[in-house]
C-alpha positions as CSV (number, residue, x, y, z in Angstrom):
1,M,46.7,368.2,172.3
2,V,44.9,368.2,169.0
3,L,44.0,364.9,167.2
4,S,46.3,364.8,164.1
5,T,44.5,363.2,161.1
6,S,47.5,363.7,158.7
7,S,50.5,361.3,158.5
8,N,53.1,361.8,160.8
9,F,55.3,359.1,159.2
10,P,58.1,360.2,156.9
11,T,57.3,356.9,155.0
12,P,53.4,356.3,155.7
13,D,53.4,353.1,153.4
14,D,56.1,351.5,155.8
15,A,53.6,352.1,158.8
16,F,50.9,350.4,156.9
17,R,53.1,347.5,155.9
18,A,54.1,347.0,159.4
19,I,50.7,346.8,160.8
20,V,49.7,344.5,157.9
21,E,52.6,342.2,158.5
22,A,51.8,342.0,162.2
23,H,48.6,340.4,161.4
24,R,50.0,337.8,158.9
25,G,49.5,334.2,160.2
26,L,46.9,335.1,162.7
27,S,43.3,334.0,162.8
28,E,40.7,336.4,162.3
29,E,40.0,336.2,166.4
30,Q,43.7,336.8,166.9
31,S,43.7,339.7,164.5
32,A,41.0,341.3,166.2
33,D,42.6,340.8,169.7
34,F,45.8,342.2,168.4
35,D,44.1,345.3,167.1
36,A,42.5,345.9,170.4
37,A,45.7,345.3,172.1
38,L,47.4,347.9,169.7
39,V,44.7,350.5,170.2
40,L,45.1,350.4,174.0
41,I,48.7,350.5,173.8
42,L,48.7,353.6,171.7
43,A,45.9,355.2,173.5
44,N,47.9,354.9,176.6
45,H,50.9,356.4,174.9
46,I,48.9,359.4,173.9
47,G,47.4,359.8,177.3
48,D,44.8,362.4,176.5
49,I,41.2,361.5,177.0
50,E,40.1,364.4,174.7
51,V,42.0,363.1,172.0
52,L,40.9,359.6,172.4
53,R,37.3,360.6,172.4
54,E,37.8,362.7,169.2
55,A,39.5,359.6,167.8
56,I,36.6,357.4,168.6
57,T,34.0,359.7,167.2
58,L,36.1,360.1,164.0
59,A,36.5,356.1,163.7
60,K,32.7,355.8,164.1
61,R,32.0,358.5,161.8
62,R,34.3,356.8,159.1
63,M,32.5,353.4,159.6
64,I,29.1,354.8,159.1
65,D,30.3,356.6,155.9
66,V,31.9,353.4,154.5
67,S,28.7,351.4,155.5
68,Q,26.4,354.1,153.5
69,Q,28.7,354.1,150.6
70,Q,28.5,350.3,150.4
71,Q,24.7,350.3,150.6
72,Q,24.5,353.0,147.7
73,Q,26.8,350.7,145.6
74,Q,24.5,347.6,146.1
75,Q,21.4,349.8,145.1
């Protein structure tokens, strides 16, 4: 299986909205716990360790890129 980075949802905004709505009313800690549970459930559903590793690498790279962009904007 290859990691898909394009939307597989017919209506991506609905998927985004569902995730945002799931966080409504949660504390910051509860929200982080919810995200962790959701990630583990979806990772299990995928069931492919190589895809999981690729997704982890991509997520880390995106976080680094965002951090670097924020630092550049502050300069």
